C-alpha positions, 0 to 999 in steps of 0.5 A: 259561878261560871258567868253564864248569866253575866251581863258584862259578857253580853254582845251587841247586835250588829247595826245592820245584820248581813244575815239572820239565823233562826232556830225554831220549829218548821211548824208554828208561826214563829218563823212566819212572824220573823220573816214578816217583820224582817221583810217589812222593816228592811226587805232583802236581809237574808234569813236562814232557818235551821229547824229544830224541835222546840219541845218534847224529847230530843228537842234540846239536842236539836236546838243545840245542833241548829245553833252549832250549824248556824254559827258555822255560816260566816254571813250569819251575824245574829241568831234568833232562837225561839218558839211561841208560848206554852206551858212550862213543860212545853218550854222546858227545852230552853231550860236544859243545861246543854241549850244554856251552854250552847248559847253561852259558847256561841260566837254569834250574838243570840236573841232568845225569843221563847214564849210570850212576855210573861214566860222566862227560861234559862235561855233568856238569861244566857242569851245576849238579848231577851225578846218578849216575843218572836216578833219582838226579836225580829224588831230588835234584830232588823232596823227600819230601812228608812232609819238606816237611809237617814243615818247614811244621809246625815253622814254624807252631809257631815262629810261634805261639810268637813270637806268644804271646810277643809278646802276653805282652810287651804 
């Protein structure tokens, strides 16, 4: 009833993020996978890790605190929140109401990257986007540098053609 899952309020990701925030454990492969994919796709995009426990007692509160911290950093214009796979109990923090509300209230677009393709949590439905894996989240957040360069080259050619056309008209 409150609209936390409403598709109409989902925010788009920036085409080229200035900085990506990551909420995950210091341990585990998630942050490594995101860093590797981001570095391969567009080297130099800053990543800020705000670590949080992602399972067990107190993990939901840590996830919320990390989300709140990252949204205070002006340069962070997309946040990936996630963890690797596990049992329903392992992923439970991402089903907690305080996490759902923190994602909903966050001013920065969020990609939920919890578990593997078959895992779903409430965080997935509240987030702006759901990635099937943390690696997939990095691919969603970070464009291929070559694609951006090609797009800019197309704009440059169009601008040149428009200017030439305008000069011929005068």
